C-alpha positions in Angstrom: -26.9 -22.6 11.6 -26.2 -25.7 9.6 -23.3 -28.0 10.6 -21.6 -31.2 9.5 -18.4 -33.1 10.1 -16.7 -34.4 13.2 -18.9 -34.2 16.3 -16.9 -36.5 18.6 -16.0 -33.7 21.0 -19.3 -31.8 20.5 -17.6 -29.2 18.3 -20.7 -29.0 16.0 -22.8 -27.7 18.8 -25.6 -30.3 18.3 -25.6 -31.4 21.9 -25.6 -35.0 23.1 -26.2 -36.8 19.8 -25.3 -40.4 19.3 -23.3 -39.9 16.1 -19.7 -38.9 16.2 -19.8 -38.0 12.5 -22.5 -35.9 10.7 -22.2 -36.6 7.0 -24.7 -34.0 5.7 -25.9 -30.5 6.8 -27.9 -30.6 9.9 -29.7 -27.7 11.6 -28.3 -26.7 15.0 -31.4 -26.0 17.0 -29.5 -24.1 19.7 -29.2 -21.1 17.4 -32.9 -21.0 16.4 -33.9 -17.4 16.8 -30.3 -16.2 17.3 -28.3 -14.4 14.7 -24.7 -15.8 14.2 -22.3 -13.3 12.6 -19.0 -15.2 12.9 -17.6 -18.7 13.6 -14.1 -19.7 14.6 -13.2 -23.3 14.1 -10.4 -25.0 15.9 -9.3 -28.6 15.6 -11.7 -29.9 18.2 -13.6 -26.8 19.4 -15.7 -24.1 17.9 -16.5 -20.5 18.9 -19.8 -18.8 17.8 -20.2 -15.0 17.8 -23.8 -13.7 18.0 -25.1 -10.5 16.6 -25.4 -9.0 20.1 -21.7 -9.4 20.7 -21.8 -12.5 22.9 -19.6 -15.5 22.4 -20.6 -19.2 22.7 -18.1 -22.1 22.6 -18.4 -25.9 22.5 -16.2 -28.9 22.0 -13.0 -30.1 23.7 -11.8 -28.0 26.7 -8.8 -29.9 27.8 -6.6 -26.8 27.6 -9.2 -24.2 28.5 -9.9 -23.2 24.9 -13.7 -22.9 25.5 -13.2 -20.1 28.1 -15.2 -21.9 30.8 -14.6 -24.8 33.1 -15.8 -27.9 31.3 -16.1 -29.4 27.9 -19.5 -28.7 26.3 -21.3 -30.5 23.4 -23.9 -27.7 23.3 -22.7 -24.1 22.9 -22.3 -22.2 26.2 -21.7 -18.5 26.6 -18.3 -17.3 27.6 -19.4 -15.3 30.6 -16.1 -13.7 31.2 -16.7 -11.7 28.0 -20.3 -10.8 29.1 -19.3 -7.1 29.5 -17.7 -6.9 26.1 -19.2 -6.4 22.7 -17.3 -8.9 20.6 -16.9 -8.3 16.8 -14.8 -11.3 15.7 -13.5 -14.6 16.9 -10.8 -17.0 15.7 -9.6 -20.4 16.8 -6.3 -22.2 16.6 -5.4 -25.8 17.5 -6.3 -25.3 21.1 -6.6 -21.5 21.7 -9.1 -18.8 20.9 -9.0 -15.1 20.2 -11.8 -12.6 20.5 -11.9 -9.0 19.3 -14.2 -6.4 20.8 -15.7 -3.1 19.5 -12.9 -1.1 21.1 -10.2 -2.9 19.2 -9.1 -4.9 22.2 -8.0 -8.6 21.9 -8.8 -11.3 24.4 -7.2 -14.7 24.4 -7.5 -18.0 26.2 -6.7 -21.7 25.9 -3.3 -23.3 25.3 -0.4 -20.9 25.7 2.7 -23.1 25.8 4.0 -21.6 22.6 3.2 -18.0 23.5 0.2 -18.0 21.1 -2.0 -16.2 23.6 0.2 -13.1 23.5 0.3 -12.7 27.3 4.0 -12.4 27.6 4.4 -15.9 29.0 4.2 -19.5 28.1 1.5 -20.5 30.5 0.2 -24.0 29.5 -3.5 -23.4 30.1 -5.5 -20.2 30.5 -9.2 -21.0 31.1 -10.5 -17.4 31.5 -10.2 -14.9 28.6 -7.5 -12.3 29.3 -6.8 -9.0 27.6 -3.6 -8.8 25.5 -2.3 -5.7 27.3 0.6 -5.1 24.9 -2.0 -4.3 22.2 -4.0 -2.0 24.5 -2.6 1.1 22.8 -3.5 -0.2 19.3 -6.9 -0.5 17.7 -7.1 -4.0 16.2 -9.4 -4.6 13.2 -8.8 -8.4 12.6 -7.4 -11.4 14.3 -6.4 -14.8 12.8 -5.2 -18.0 14.5 -2.8 -20.5 13.1 -2.4 -23.8 15.0 0.1 -22.4 17.5 0.6 -18.8 16.4 -1.6 -15.8 16.1 -1.9 -12.6 14.0 -3.6 -9.3 14.3 -4.2 -6.4 11.9 -4.5 -2.9 13.4 -6.8 -0.2 12.1 -3.6 1.7 11.3 -2.5 -1.1 8.9 0.2 -2.8 11.1 0.4 -6.6 11.1 1.3 -8.2 14.5 2.4 -11.7 15.1 3.2 -13.9 18.1 3.4 -17.5 19.2 5.3 -20.5 17.7 7.9 -19.6 15.1 9.4 -22.9 14.2 9.0 -22.4 10.5 9.2 -18.6 10.4 5.4 -18.3 10.5 5.6 -15.0 12.5 7.2 -13.3 9.5 9.9 -11.6 11.6 12.9 -12.7 9.6 13.9 -15.3 12.2 12.7 -18.8 13.0 13.0 -21.2 15.9 12.2 -19.4 19.1 8.5 -18.8 20.1 7.6 -15.2 21.0 4.9 -14.6 23.6 4.4 -10.9 22.9 2.9 -9.3 19.8 5.5 -8.1 17.4 5.1 -5.8 14.4 6.1 -7.3 11.1 8.3 -4.4 10.0 8.8 -5.7 6.4 5.1 -5.1 5.7 5.0 -1.5 7.0 3.1 0.9 4.7 1.1 -1.7 2.8 -2.7 -1.3 2.9 -4.0 -4.7 3.9 -7.6 -6.0 3.5 -7.2 -9.4 5.2 -4.9 -11.6 7.3 -5.2 -15.4 7.3 -3.3 -18.2 9.0 -3.0 -21.9 8.4 -1.3 -24.7 10.4 2.1 -23.1 10.4 1.8 -20.6 7.5 0.3 -17.2 7.1 -1.0 -14.8 4.5 -1.8 -11.1 4.2 -3.9 -9.7 1.3 -3.7 -6.1 0.2 -6.7 -3.9 -0.7 -5.7 -4.2 -4.4 -5.2 -8.0 -4.4 -1.5 -8.5 -3.8 -0.8 -11.6 -1.7 2.1 -12.0 0.8 2.8 -15.4 2.4 5.3 -16.7 4.9 6.0 -19.6 7.2 6.0 -23.3 6.5 6.2 -24.2 2.9 6.8 -28.0 3.0 4.0 -28.7 0.5 4.2 -25.5 -1.5 1.3 -23.9 0.6 2.9 -20.5 0.0 2.6 -20.8 -3.7 6.2 -19.6 -4.4 7.3 -22.3 -6.9 9.4 -24.1 -4.3 9.1 -25.9 -0.9 11.4 -23.7 1.1 10.1 -22.1 4.3 10.0 -18.3 4.5 10.7 -16.2 7.6 10.0 -13.0 5.7 6.7 -12.2 3.9 7.1 -13.0 0.2 5.0 -11.7 -2.7 3.1 -14.2 -4.8 3.8 -12.7 -8.1 1.8 -15.2 -10.0 -1.4 -14.0 -8.2 -0.7 -10.3 -8.6 -2.8 -9.9 -11.8 -5.6 -12.3 -10.7 -7.4 -9.7 -8.5 -7.6 -11.8 -5.4 -10.2 -10.7 -2.9 -10.1 -13.4 -0.2 -7.7 -16.0 1.2 -8.4 -19.1 3.3 -5.8 -21.4 4.8 -6.0 -25.0 5.8 -3.4 -27.0 7.7 -1.0 -27.3 4.8 -3.0 -25.9 1.8 -4.3 -22.5 0.7 -7.2 -21.3 -1.4 -7.7 -17.9 -3.0 -10.9 -16.4 -4.4 -10.6 -13.8 -7.2 -12.8 -10.8 -8.0 -13.9 -12.6 -11.2 -15.0 -15.5 -9.0 -12.2 -18.0 -9.9 -10.6 -20.2 -7.2 -6.9 -21.0 -7.0 -5.5 -23.6 -4.7 -2.0 -24.7 -3.8 -0.1 -26.7 -1.2 -0.8 -30.2 0.1 -3.1 -32.2 -2.1 -2.8 -35.7 -0.6 -6.5 -35.9 0.2 -7.7 -34.0 -2.8 -8.2 -30.8 -0.9 -6.9 -28.8 -3.9 -9.7 -30.0 -6.1 -7.5 -30.8 -9.1 -8.7 -34.4 -9.4 -5.4 -35.7 -8.1 -3.5 -36.2 -4.9 -0.5 -34.2 -6.0 0.9 -31.3 -4.1 1.0 -27.9 -6.0 3.8 -25.4 -5.4 2.2 -22.8 -7.6 -1.4 -21.4 -7.5 -3.5 -23.5 -9.8 -7.0 -22.7 -10.9 -9.7 -25.3 -9.9 -10.7 -26.4 -13.4 -14.1 -27.9 -12.4 -15.1 -24.6 -10.8 -14.3 -22.6 -13.9 -17.4 -21.0 -15.3 -19.0 -21.0 -11.8 -19.6 -17.7 -10.0 -18.0 -18.8 -6.7 -18.7 -16.1 -4.0 -17.2 -17.7 -0.9 -14.5 -20.2 0.0 -13.5 -21.8 3.3 -10.7 -24.2 4.2 -10.8 -26.8 6.9 -7.9 -28.8 8.2 -7.6 -30.9 5.0 -10.8 -30.0 3.1 -12.2 -27.1 1.1 -15.7 -25.7 0.5 -16.8 -23.4 -2.3 -20.1 -21.6 -2.5 -21.6 -21.2 -5.9 -25.2 -19.8 -5.7 -25.8 -19.3 -9.4 -25.4 -23.0 -10.0 -27.6 -23.9 -7.1 -24.8 -25.8 -5.3 -22.2 -25.8 -2.6 -19.1 -27.8 -3.4 -16.6 -29.5 -1.2 -13.4 -31.6 -1.8 -10.6 -33.1 0.2 -10.6 -35.3 3.3 -14.0 -36.7 4.0 -13.4 -39.3 6.7 -15.3 -37.3 9.4 -18.2 -36.3 7.1 -16.7 -32.8 6.8 -17.6 -32.7 3.0 -21.3 -33.0 3.7 -21.7 -35.5 0.8 -23.5 -38.1 2.9 -20.4 -40.3 2.8 -16.9 -40.5 4.4 -15.0 -40.8 1.1 -12.3 -38.4 0.1 -13.1 -36.3 -2.9 -10.3 -35.1 -5.3 -12.5 -32.8 -7.3 -15.5 -30.6 -6.3 -18.5 -32.6 -5.1 -21.9 -31.2 -4.2 -22.7 -30.8 -0.5 -26.0 -32.7 -0.1 -29.1 -30.6 0.5 -32.1 -29.2 -1.4 -30.2 -26.2 -2.6 -32.0 -23.8 -4.9 -31.1 -20.3 -6.0 -33.3 -17.3 -6.2 -35.4 -17.0 -9.4 -33.4 -14.0 -10.5 -30.9 -11.6 -9.1 -33.7 -9.0 -8.6 -35.7 -11.3 -6.4 -33.6 -10.4 -3.4 -31.2 -7.9 -4.6 -28.5 -10.4 -3.6 -27.4 -12.5 -6.7 -24.8 -14.3 -4.6 -27.2 -16.1 -2.3 -28.3 -19.7 -2.2 -31.9 -20.4 -1.3 -32.0 -23.2 1.3 -35.5 -24.4 2.3 -36.0 -26.0 5.7 -33.4 -28.8 5.8 -35.9 -31.4 6.7 -38.2 -30.7 3.8 -37.2 -32.5 0.6 -39.4 -30.5 -1.9 -37.5 -27.5 -3.2 -39.3 -24.2 -2.7 -38.7 -22.1 -5.9 -40.3 -18.9 -4.7 -39.5 -17.4 -1.4 -43.0 -16.0 -1.2 -44.4 -19.6 -1.0 -43.2 -20.2 2.5 -42.3 -18.3 5.6 -39.7 -21.0 6.3 -37.5 -20.1 3.2 -33.8 -19.8 4.2 -30.9 -18.3 2.5 -27.2 -19.2 3.0 -25.4 -16.2 4.4 -21.9 -17.4 5.1 -19.9 -20.6 5.1 -17.2 -21.5 7.6 -14.8 -24.4 7.9 -12.0 -25.5 10.2 -10.6 -28.6 11.8 -12.8 -31.4 10.4 -16.1 -29.5 10.7 -18.1 -27.2 8.4 -20.8 -24.7 9.0 -23.3 -22.7 6.8 -25.1 -19.8 8.4 -28.5 -19.1 6.9 -31.2 -16.5 7.4 -34.8 -16.2 6.6 -36.2 -14.0 3.9 -37.0 -11.1 6.2 -33.3 -10.9 7.2 -31.9 -10.5 3.7 -30.6 -7.0 4.3 -27.9 -8.5 6.5 -26.4 -10.9 3.9 -22.6 -11.0 3.9 -20.5 -10.2 0.9 -16.8 -10.9 1.1 -16.3 -7.9 -1.3 -17.7 -5.5 1.3 -15.8 -5.4 4.5 -17.3 -4.5 7.8 -15.9 -1.0 8.6 -14.8 -2.3 12.0 -12.7 -5.0 10.4 -10.7 -3.0 7.9 -8.0 -0.5 8.2 -9.0 3.2 8.5 -8.9 5.0 5.2 -10.0 8.5 4.0 -13.4 8.4 2.4 -16.5 10.6 2.1 -18.2 9.1 5.2 -15.3 9.6 7.6 -14.6 13.1 6.3 -18.3 13.9 6.8 -18.1 12.6 10.3 -15.0 14.7 11.1 -16.3 17.9 9.6 -19.7 17.7 11.3 -18.6 17.8 14.9 -19.7 20.7 17.1 -17.7 23.9 16.8 -14.6 24.3 19.0 -12.1 21.8 20.2 -12.0 18.4 18.4 -13.7 15.5 20.3 -11.0 13.1 21.4 -12.4 10.3 19.3 -12.2 12.3 16.1 -8.7 13.7 17.0 -7.5 10.1 17.6 -9.0 9.0 14.2 -7.3 11.9 12.3 -4.0 11.1 14.0 -4.4 7.4 13.2 -5.0 8.0 9.5 -2.4 10.8 8.9 0.3 9.0 11.0 -0.1 5.8 9.0 1.4 5.2 5.6 -0.9 2.1 5.2 -4.1 4.1 5.8 -3.1 6.8 3.3 -1.9 4.2 0.7 -5.3 2.5 1.0 -7.2 5.8 0.4 -8.6 7.2 -2.9 -8.4 3.9 -4.8 -9.7 4.1 -8.3 -12.9 2.3 -9.0 -13.1 3.1 -12.7 -11.0 1.6 -15.6 -8.3 0.9 -14.9 -9.3 0.1 -11.3 -7.0 -0.3 -8.4 -6.8 -4.1 -8.9 -4.7 -3.2 -12.0 -2.0 -1.7 -9.8 1.5 -2.2 -11.3 4.7 -0.4 -11.9 2.8 1.4 -14.7 -0.5 2.0 -13.0 -0.9 3.5 -9.5 -4.5 2.5 -9.0 -5.2 5.9 -7.4 -8.0 8.4 -8.3 -6.2 11.7 -8.1 -9.3 13.7 -8.7 -11.0 12.1 -5.7 -7.9 12.7 -3.6 -7.9 16.4 -4.4 -11.7 16.7 -3.8 -11.6 14.9 -0.4 -8.5 16.7 0.8 -10.1 20.1 0.0 -13.3 19.1 1.6 -11.4 18.1 4.8 -9.0 21.0 5.1 -11.1 24.2 5.3 -10.9 27.5 7.0 -14.0 26.6 8.9 -12.2 23.8 10.7 -8.7 25.0 11.6 -8.5 22.5 14.4 -8.7 19.6 11.8 -5.9 21.2 9.7 -3.7 21.6 12.8 -4.2 18.0 13.8 -3.4 16.8 10.3 -0.3 19.0 10.1 1.0 17.7 13.5 0.5 14.1 12.5 2.2 14.5 9.2 5.2 16.4 10.6 5.8 14.3 13.7 4.6 10.8 12.9 4.3 10.1 9.2 7.0 11.8 7.3 9.9 11.0 9.6 9.1 7.3 9.5 8.8 6.8 5.7 11.0 4.1 4.5 13.5 4.6 1.7 12.8 1.0 0.5 9.0 0.4 0.7 8.1 -3.3 0.6 5.6 -3.1 -2.3 4.5 -0.6 -4.9 1.2 -0.2 -3.1 3.2 1.5 -0.3 4.2 4.3 -2.7 0.7 5.8 -3.4 1.0 8.4 -0.7 3.8 10.1 -2.7 1.2 10.8 -5.3 -1.8 11.8 -3.2 -0.4 13.7 -0.2 0.8 16.8 -2.3 -2.9 17.3 -3.2 -3.5 18.2 0.4 -3.9 22.0 0.8 -1.6 22.0 3.8 1.4 21.4 1.4 0.7 24.6 -0.5 0.6 26.7 2.7 3.8 28.6 3.0 3.7 28.1 6.8 4.1 24.4 6.2 6.9 24.4 3.6 9.7 23.8 6.0 7.8 21.4 8.3 5.9 19.3 5.7 6.5 20.0 2.0 10.4 19.9 2.2 10.7 16.9 4.6 8.2 15.1 2.3 10.4 15.9 -0.7 13.5 14.7 1.2 11.8 11.4 2.0 10.8 11.0 -1.7 14.3 11.7 -2.9 15.8 9.2 -0.4 13.9 6.4 -2.1 16.0 3.8 -3.8 16.3 3.6 -7.6 13.5 1.0 -8.1 10.7 2.7 -6.2 11.7 6.1 -7.6 11.5 4.7 -11.1 7.9 3.4 -10.3 7.0 6.9 -9.1 8.3 8.3 -12.4 6.2 5.9 -14.4 3.1 6.9 -12.3 3.8 10.6 -12.7 4.1 10.2 -16.4 0.4 9.1 -16.5 -0.8 12.2 -14.7 -3.2 14.6 -16.4 -1.3 17.9 -17.3 -3.2 19.9 -14.7 -2.4 17.4 -11.9 1.3 17.3 -12.9 1.3 21.1 -13.1 0.0 21.4 -9.5 2.9 19.3 -8.2 5.4 21.4 -10.2 3.9 24.7 -9.0 4.0 23.5 -5.4 7.8 23.0 -5.4 8.4 26.1 -7.5 6.6 28.0 -4.8 8.8 26.4 -2.2 12.0 27.5 -4.1 10.7 31.1 -4.4 9.9 31.1 -0.6 13.3 29.9 0.3 15.0 32.4 -2.0 12.9 35.2 -0.5 14.0 34.1 3.0 17.6 34.1 1.9 17.4 37.6 0.4 15.9 38.9 3.7 18.9 37.4 5.5 19.6 34.0 7.1 21.8 33.5 10.1 25.1 31.8 9.2 24.3 28.9 11.6 21.2 28.1 9.4 22.9 28.5 6.1 23.6 24.8 5.8 20.0 23.9 6.5 18.8 26.5 3.9 21.2 25.0 1.3 19.8 21.5 2.0 16.2 22.7 1.7 16.8 24.5 -1.5 18.7 21.6 -3.0 16.0 19.2 -2.1 13.3 21.3 -3.7 15.3 21.8 -6.9 16.3 18.2 -7.2 12.6 17.1 -7.0 11.8 19.7 -9.7 14.7 18.3 -11.8 13.2 14.8 -11.5 9.8 16.0 -12.5 11.3 17.9 -15.5 13.0 14.7 -16.7 9.7 12.7 -16.3 7.8 15.3 -18.3 10.4 15.3 -21.1 10.5 11.5 -21.2 6.7 11.4 -21.4 6.7 13.7 -24.4 6.2 16.9 -22.4 3.3 16.4 -20.0 3.4 20.1 -19.5 5.3 22.7 -21.7 8.9 23.4 -20.7 8.1 27.0 -19.9 5.9 25.8 -17.0 9.1 25.0 -15.1 10.3 28.6 -15.4 10.7 30.5 -12.1 10.2 34.1 -13.3 11.1 35.7 -9.9 14.7 34.5 -10.1 16.0 37.8 -11.6 14.8 39.7 -8.6 15.8 37.1 -6.0 19.4 36.1 -6.9 22.4 37.6 -8.6 22.4 35.4 -11.7 25.8 36.6 -12.9 27.4 35.7 -9.6 25.5 32.3 -9.5 26.9 31.5 -12.9 30.5 32.4 -12.0 30.2 30.2 -8.9 28.9 27.3 -11.0 31.8 27.7 -13.5 34.3 27.7 -10.7 32.9 24.5 -9.3 33.1 22.9 -12.7 36.7 23.8 -13.0 37.6 22.9 -9.4 35.2 20.1 -8.3 37.3 19.3 -5.3 37.1 22.8 -3.9 35.1 23.8 -0.8 31.3 23.1 -1.2 29.3 26.3 -0.9 25.7 27.0 -1.4 23.4 25.7 -4.1 23.9 27.1 -7.6 20.7 27.4 -9.6 22.7 27.0 -12.8 22.8 23.3 -12.0 19.0 23.4 -12.8 18.8 25.4 -16.1 15.2 24.4 -16.7 14.0 26.9 -14.2 15.5 29.9 -16.1 13.2 32.0 -18.3 14.2 33.9 -21.4 15.3 37.0 -19.4 17.5 35.0 -17.1 19.0 33.0 -19.9 19.9 36.2 -21.7 21.8 37.3 -18.6 23.5 34.0 -18.4 24.6 34.1 -22.1 26.0 37.6 -21.7 27.8 36.6 -18.5 29.2 33.6 -20.2 30.5 35.6 -23.1 32.3 38.0 -20.8 33.9 35.1 -19.0 34.9 33.4 -22.2 36.5 36.6 -23.5 38.5 37.2 -20.3 39.7 33.6 -20.4 40.8 34.0 -24.0 42.8 37.1 -23.1 44.4 35.4 -20.1 45.4 32.5 -22.2 46.9 34.7 -24.9 48.9 36.7 -22.3 50.1 33.5 -20.7 51.3 32.3 -24.0 53.1 35.6 -24.7 54.8 35.4 -21.3 56.0 31.9 -22.1 57.3 33.0 -25.5 59.8 35.3 -23.7 61.6 32.3 -22.4 60.8 29.6 -24.9 61.4 30.8 -28.5 59.5 27.9 -29.8 56.3 29.3 -28.4 54.8 31.8 -30.7 53.4 35.1 -29.3 49.8 35.9 -30.1 47.7 39.0 -29.9 45.3 39.0 -26.9 42.7 40.7 -29.1 41.1 39.9 -32.5 42.4 42.6 -34.8 40.1 43.4 -37.7 41.7 45.6 -40.3 39.3 46.6 -43.1 39.2 49.1 -45.9 36.3 51.4 -45.8 35.4 50.7 -49.4 35.5 46.9 -48.8 34.4 46.4 -45.2 32.4 43.2 -45.7 35.0 41.5 -47.9 37.9 42.3 -45.6 36.0 41.3 -42.5 35.2 37.8 -44.0 38.8 37.3 -45.1 40.1 38.0 -41.5 37.5 35.8 -39.9 38.3 33.0 -42.4 41.9 33.0 -41.3 41.2 33.3 -37.6 41.1 30.3 -35.2 38.2 29.4 -33.0 39.9 30.7 -29.9 40.2 34.1 -31.5 36.5 34.6 -31.7 36.3 34.8 -27.9 38.9 37.6 -27.7 38.0 41.3 -27.5 37.5 42.8 -30.9 39.7 45.7 -32.2 38.6 47.2 -35.4 41.0 49.2 -37.6 39.5 51.0 -40.6 41.8 52.3 -43.3 40.5 55.6 -44.7 41.8 57.3 -47.9 42.4 61.1 -47.9 42.6 63.5 -50.8 46.2 62.6 -51.4 45.2 58.9 -51.6 47.2 58.2 -48.4 45.6 55.6 -46.1 45.1 56.7 -42.5 44.2 54.1 -39.9 41.2 54.7 -37.6 41.3 52.4 -34.6 38.1 51.3 -32.9 37.9 48.7 -30.0 34.8 46.6 -29.6 
């Protein structure tokens, strides 16, 4: 472990050294032979997590933030966590959080603002305590602000607690501190990859690179083009298209790393911590110009400084406040633009030398000659991960024989990300011993299929366009993968898995779906879930397929429009499967109705049928607008003629058109004409002709009745009389039709043929048609 910066309280872990400031990277001998896998940096203390799950702390301990009795300048194990396997640590101003392998969170240190989450405002907690209110939730990540804390659950929920003076908890209120973890409801359903916290501001990064920020914004550290604080999470629209993969927060500034290895910074710039060669604050994300062209693979923000890791250029850069040596430049000067961290940095000869092109080769710090080939020395070291916080910086390195453990911010530890459906987890679920599901697997299935976030983060597209291109026009979902994995999971060989999935969808997921999702990434499940075979099972129509459609139809106009855009990009066969699903639901409901439905259930039946038909109507409009994704006849329901009385349905529909304020009866399929095939439409046209004829007769008779009392009203014949001569049938017919009005064409037709006998007398022959 290499360290540099402020050592006045022993926070670098170097022991009892004379210097209070270390201005260049120095090896921490304490960790020789030990593998560090995480570092949490507070203002005046540091927590180190070792590979074996033990935690060591050093630095100031005035408020118990080290987890043992006294201050320590050399790392000392937190013995109260000895029985735990810790996976992650994070430090605030004077408090510390630790996450174990069971998803439990432990906290200690200063708690006067409720930042320990222990349901009290205890000033000082010197022994780690379990946050019991999170005991029923599996936590994947923790992040500490100065006086507030966040946690991300495996189910995708973001929790916050502690000081809320600037709205940094994201709960829509500010002012009062909250000592118990609260779910940020406005982020429900979004699949998050990372949470991060600064002094009094916070960020959450989605799997597809969308960035949400909230809290203090005095210097523009939220990047929202103003300096107004936010108590609700706000989307940074300017970064949506930048493919952000990592966020780091300082006290009042923020840095974002993109998939293309660019670095954006914003917020307070008074000490040059933004790297823009000025001391100006930035209220919008701005790319660090001097790092352009560099393949930056890691970033880390301290209190008022920033570090960027660029292996391909054989350097590590730092900028910002340097008064405590935290820049590692061998001086205490501030730097307004990236300056190299001093050290004999060299990169690997080629990407194939180690298989890790994002590594820096770092020979023994005390050797000045650079070693250009790792085979030349057993002492060759490679930088694995950089960390920063407070006024200190760290670089974890490893020897050549440990290269297989190199970190990559693009690849998350499975224990530190939300649970999503993928080949590995499905293989695990399907390869359990026959019989009842093991409790662990049952809980995992319930977790995934009860969580909108988990499902929205599944089946993300890795090909062009990939999921980082997610927009209102592109879903970022691989529908073929969704179908493949769903069918691999739901099989007849594993009925217990199907039962657990169905129960989770029915009881937990669908009833909780919001009608106004917070982001387009929260809409993906509306595309992927219908690919699950359970939706096509007639036994699940009423419990899953129809309630799902009802939730979809309850969406507000904007998200429904986005879904329409995404559907219009479907391959015809994928779109056809969705149409066939809800055609099947309609047929099933009509069959149940024909068999007989109790009157008390009639209203429910009407609601179910209307829901299914309305969804088909939307799909039909989408298909038409997109130039017919599938042919119009694919919407036909051929069984209608056998399941309903089409004539009666049409009459009911006509009556409702004429008397819209009348009593509301059942659903009329004539409201959805796109489902009628040619045979049904023929029946409809014939029925319509009969109705039109009867209406014309009734109108004529009413007019004749009126003419009896009002001479001004002319009487009319209720039939269309066609008088023709046998020798000139066509000519006479055309003459009568030419003189007739439009309304006459709807009347019953009476034909009178004049026939000539031998005496040339014309005899009429009447024929009614």
